[in-house]
C-alpha positions in Angstrom: -14.2 11.8 5.8 -15.9 15.2 6.2 -17.4 15.8 2.7 -18.6 13.1 0.4 -16.6 12.7 -2.8 -18.1 13.9 -6.0 -17.2 13.4 -9.7 -14.5 16.1 -9.7 -12.9 14.7 -6.6 -12.7 11.3 -8.3 -11.1 12.9 -11.4 -8.6 14.7 -9.2 -7.7 11.4 -7.4 -7.4 9.5 -10.7 -5.1 12.2 -12.2 -2.9 12.3 -9.2 -2.6 8.5 -9.1 -1.3 8.6 -12.6 1.1 11.5 -12.0 1.4 13.0 -8.5 3.9 15.5 -9.9 1.1 17.4 -11.8 1.2 21.1 -11.0 -1.9 22.6 -9.6 -2.4 24.5 -12.8 -2.1 21.3 -14.9 -4.4 19.4 -12.5 -7.0 22.2 -12.6 -7.0 22.2 -16.5 -7.3 18.4 -16.5 -10.4 18.4 -14.3 -11.9 21.6 -15.7 -11.6 23.8 -12.6 -10.0 27.2 -11.8 -6.6 26.6 -10.2 -7.7 28.2 -6.9 -10.8 25.9 -6.7 -8.6 22.9 -7.5 -6.1 23.8 -4.8 -9.0 24.1 -2.2 -10.3 20.6 -3.3 -6.8 19.0 -3.1 -6.2 20.5 0.3 -9.6 19.2 1.5 -8.8 15.7 0.2 -5.5 15.9 2.2 -7.1 17.2 5.4 -9.9 14.6 5.2 -7.3 11.8 4.9 -8.4 10.7 1.4 -5.0 11.8 -0.1 -2.6 10.2 2.4 0.6 11.2 0.7 2.5 11.7 -2.5 5.2 9.2 -3.2 8.2 8.7 -5.5 8.5 5.3 -7.2 12.2 4.5 -7.0 14.0 1.6 -8.7 15.1 -0.6 -5.7 18.3 -1.5 -7.5 19.4 2.1 -7.4 19.3 1.9 -3.6 21.3 -1.3 -3.5 18.4 -3.6 -3.1 19.2 -6.9 -4.8 16.5 -9.1 -3.3 12.9 -8.7 -2.1 10.9 -11.2 -0.1 7.6 -11.7 1.7 7.8 -13.1 5.2 4.7 -14.9 6.3 4.3 -14.8 10.1 2.0 -16.7 12.4 1.9 -15.4 15.9 1.8 -17.7 19.0 -1.1 -15.7 20.5 -3.5 -13.1 19.2 -3.6 -10.9 22.2 -3.8 -7.2 21.1 -0.7 -6.2 23.0 1.4 -8.9 21.2 -0.1 -8.1 17.8 0.6 -4.4 18.4 4.2 -5.1 19.6 5.0 -7.2 16.6 3.6 -4.6 14.2 5.5 -1.8 15.9 8.7 -3.9 15.8 8.6 -4.8 12.1 7.6 -1.2 11.1 10.8 0.0 12.8 13.0 -2.2 10.7 14.7 -0.3 7.8 14.3 -3.4 5.5 10.5 -3.3 5.7 8.6 -2.0 2.7 5.1 -2.8 3.9 3.2 -4.8 6.5 -0.1 -6.6 6.0 -2.2 -7.8 9.0 -4.3 -10.7 7.7 -7.1 -13.0 8.7 -6.5 -16.7 8.1 -3.6 -19.1 8.8 -1.0 -16.3 8.5 -1.2 -13.3 10.8 1.2 -11.0 9.0 2.8 -10.7 5.6 5.9 -8.5 5.7 7.4 -7.2 2.5 11.1 -6.7 2.9 13.9 -5.2 0.6 17.4 -6.5 1.2 20.9 -6.5 -0.3 21.1 -10.2 -0.9 20.3 -13.7 0.5 22.7 -13.3 3.5 20.9 -10.1 4.5 17.6 -11.9 4.3 18.9 -14.8 6.4 20.3 -12.4 9.0 17.0 -10.4 9.1 14.9 -13.5 9.6 17.1 -15.0 12.3 17.8 -11.8 14.2 14.6 -9.8 13.9 11.8 -12.3 13.4 12.6 -15.7 14.9 13.9 -14.2 18.1 10.6 -12.5 18.8 8.5 -14.3 21.5 5.3 -13.5 19.6 6.4 -15.5 16.5 5.3 -19.1 16.4 6.0 -19.8 12.7 7.3 -18.1 9.6 7.9 -18.8 6.0 10.0 -16.7 3.6 9.1 -16.2 0.0 11.6 -14.6 -2.4 10.1 -12.3 -4.9 11.1 -12.7 -8.5 9.3 -9.4 -9.5 7.6 -6.6 -7.8 5.2 -4.4 -9.8 2.7 -2.0 -8.3 -0.6 -1.4 -10.1 -1.0 2.1 -11.5 -4.0 3.0 -9.5 -6.3 1.8 -6.7 -9.7 0.6 -8.1 -12.5 3.0 -7.5 -15.7 1.2 -6.6 -17.6 4.3 -5.3 -17.7 6.1 -8.7 -20.5 3.9 -10.1 -19.4 3.9 -13.7 -17.3 1.8 -16.2 -14.1 2.5 -14.2 -15.5 0.2 -11.5 -17.0 -2.7 -13.4 -19.5 -4.9 -11.8 -18.7 -8.6 -11.4 -22.4 -9.7 -11.3 -23.2 -12.7 -13.4 -26.2 -12.9 -15.5 -28.8 -15.5 -14.7 -28.4 -17.1 -18.1 -27.0 -20.6 -18.4 -23.7 -21.0 -20.2 
């Protein structure tokens, strides 16, 4: 990140997380800036990689998705080339929504969106278990998938990022 974030940047980010479709004029009014200044700030946030994209939240059922699952994957070895090859493979699969590389007993958690249970079975058998890197996997069907409205902001230093410190008092 080139420039440290300030209060206005945090307000811009919070507003865009709530509604990425805000026009520059609406965003500028919301944060109290001239539209030209607001546009410069948003462009800087994009160039610095703070704003990584603007996304549409689409109902999966509208796209024919009838089932979502998480596939927990433990690799046979943790060599960088095998980890990278597995990550590249799953990211190329059209069913993959997101990939999490983890520490612990599971190496990857792969969120997949599918038509139905048969589609899940075929994906697991054809695209996961056939991989030489894969030692073990478990599949967990999702009953519900809901994304939080915003990423927590721990750098702002105000009530929006509450401290979890405990008082020294006995309870």
